[in-house]
N, C-alpha and C positions, 0 to 999 in steps of 0.2 A: 846797089845790092838790094834785092827784093826782101821785104819783111815777112815774117810769119809770127803768129801768136803761139806761145807755148804755155799750156796750163802747167804751172810749176809749183810743186810742193816742197822741193828740196830733198825728196826721197830718192831711192835707188832708181826707180823706173823713170821718173820725170827728169832727173839729172842726166841719165843716159840719153833720154830724148832730147834734152837741150843740146848736148854735144853732137848728137846725130843730126839735128836740124842745122847747126852751125856747119857741120861737115858737108851738108848738102848745098851750102852756099847761101843760106838765108842769114838775114840779120834778125835775130830773135827779139820779140817783145814778150817778156814773161808776165803772166798774171798769177799773183800769189794771193791766196785767200785766207783771211782771218775771220773765220765764221763761228768763233766761240769754242774752238776745240780745247780739250782739257789741258794742253800745254802749248807754249809758244816756241819750243825748241825748233820745230820744223820751219817755222816762219823765219826765225833768226838765221838758220842755215841756208834757207832758200835765198834770202837777201845777200848773204855772203857769196854764194855761188854765182848769183846773177851779176854781182859787182866784179867778181873774179873774171868772168867771161865778157865783161864790158857790155852786158845786155841791158837794154832798157827794161824797166819793170814797173808794175803798178801793184800796190797792195790794196786789195778790196776788202773792206771790213764790214761785216754784218753779223747778226746772230740768228741761229736756228734753234731757239730755245724750246720749240715745240717738238723737235725731232725725237727726243727720248733716247738717242744713241748713247752708248757708253763712251764714245769719243767726245761727247759734249756734256752729258750729265755726270757730274762727279760723284753722285750718289750710287751710280751703277758701276760695278766692277768690270774691267776689261777682261773678257774670257780668255782662258788658256786652253788650247786644243792640241791634240796629237797631230802630227803631220798628216796622218792617214784620214783624219776627220775634217780637215780644212776644205771647204767648198763642197763637201759631200752631203751636208745636212740640207734637207728640203726647206727648212725654215731659215729665214734670214738671221745672220749673226747680229748680236747687239751692237757691233761696231758699224753696222750699216747706217749711214746718214741719209735720211729720206730726201730724195730728189737732188742730192748734192751735185752730181755731174750735170744734171739738167740746168741747175742754177749757174754752175760754173760756165757751161757752154753758152748760156744766154748772155752772160757778161761778155764772153769772148766774141760772140756774133755782133753784139752792139759795138764793141771796140773795132772789130774788123770792118764793119760798115762805115764807121766814122773816120777811120784811118785809111780806107781804101786798101785793106789787106785781104788777100784772097784765101790764104791757107791758115787753118787752125790745127795745131797738133796737140794730141792728148796721149798720155802714156799708158792707157788702159790695156790690160790683157786678160784673156779669158782662159788661160791655161793654168798658171799658178796664181790663183786669187781666192778670195773668201766667199765667192758665190753671189756677189752683188749683181742685181739685174741690170745696172747701168754700165756694166763692163763686158757686154756681149755684142756680137756682130749685129744681131737684130736691132739692138738699141741704136747703133750708129747708122744703120741703114735707114731707120725711121727719121733720124736727123737729116739725112741727105734728101729724103722726100719732102720733109718740111721746108728746108731751105730753098728747094727748087720751086716750091709753090708760093713763096712769099713775094716774088716779084721784086727782088732786091736789084739795085743798080748794077752791081757786079756779082758774079757767082762766087759763093763762099764755100770752100771745101773743109770738111772736118776729117782729119787724117789720123788714124790710130795705127801706126806702123808696127807696134808690138803686140797687136791683138792676138796673134796666133803663136807668139814666142813664149818660151818658158823663161823662168828666172835665170837658168843656166845660160841660155842663148843671149839674153839681154846683158848679162854680166860679161860674157865673152866679147860681145860687141863693144861694151863700155871699156873694157881693158884695151882693146885696139884703139879706141878713141881717146885713151888716157883720161878717163873720167876720174875726178878726185873723190873716190868713194869714202875717203876719210872725213870729208866734209858733209856727206849726206846723212840724213836722219830718217829711219824707217819706223822706229818703235812707237807703238800706240800710247805707251804709258808715260813717256817723258822721263825726266830725271837727268842726272849727270852722265849716265851711260845707259845703253839699251838694256831692257829687262831680260831679253833672251828667251822669253816665255810666251809673249803674245803672238798671234797669228803672223803678223808682219815680220817679227823677228825670226820666227821659225822658217818662214818662206825665204827670207833673206839668207839665213844660215845654210839652208839646203841648196840654194842657188849657188853660193860661193863654193860649197863643198863639191857639188856636181860639176862645176866649171873647173875645179882644180886650182882655185885661187884662195888666198887667205883674206878674210874680211878684216880690213884695218880697224874696225870698231869692235872686234871680238877679243 
C-alpha cells in the first residue's frame, strides 16, 4: 500500500482529510505540530485519532515565539467575530500564525523525500476560512512550481482536495466516511469544551447546521 503524508491537527478538516486519504487506498503518515500554540488539546486529540486509525505519526515540536499570533501569545485575546465578518476583513486576523503552512509543508517535503513518499495532503480550504494567505489556490500553485524546480529525486505532489469545498461539503463527506467528529478539536481557545465563540467554532457550528447534522461537541 502506498504511503501519503497528511498534515494533521486533529481538527475537523484534517481529520476528514485523514479518513479521505485512507479511503483513497493510502497508508497515511501523520505530521502533528507542536509549535507553541496556546493549548495542547488539539495535539492530544490528533494523537488519539492517529492511533485509532492505526496511522504512523510524528510530533514535530518547535516554537514560533516571534509570530505574535493570538494562537501563540497568551497576552493577546483570541478574537470573536460574527459569521458575516469572518474572512471578509482585508487585514489578517490575530489568529494568523506567520508562515505556518510554509513551515509545515517544508517538514512534510523533507519527510517525503527521505521516505520516498510522493504525495502530501493538506486540509486547507479557501471557502470557509479566516482569510489566511496560505490557504489559497495561488499559494499551493507556487509550491508546485517550487518543487518542480528543486530537482528532487522523485516528484512530490502537494494535494489540497478541500480547497474549494465549504465546511458543509467537508462535513457531508466526513459523515459518509464515518469520521469520529466527537474526537476532533477545532476551538482556538482550548479548555474542557469548545468556547463556541471563536472563528473556528463559529465556522464549525455553521458547517454542521448547513449540513443538517448535529455536532457531537455542541
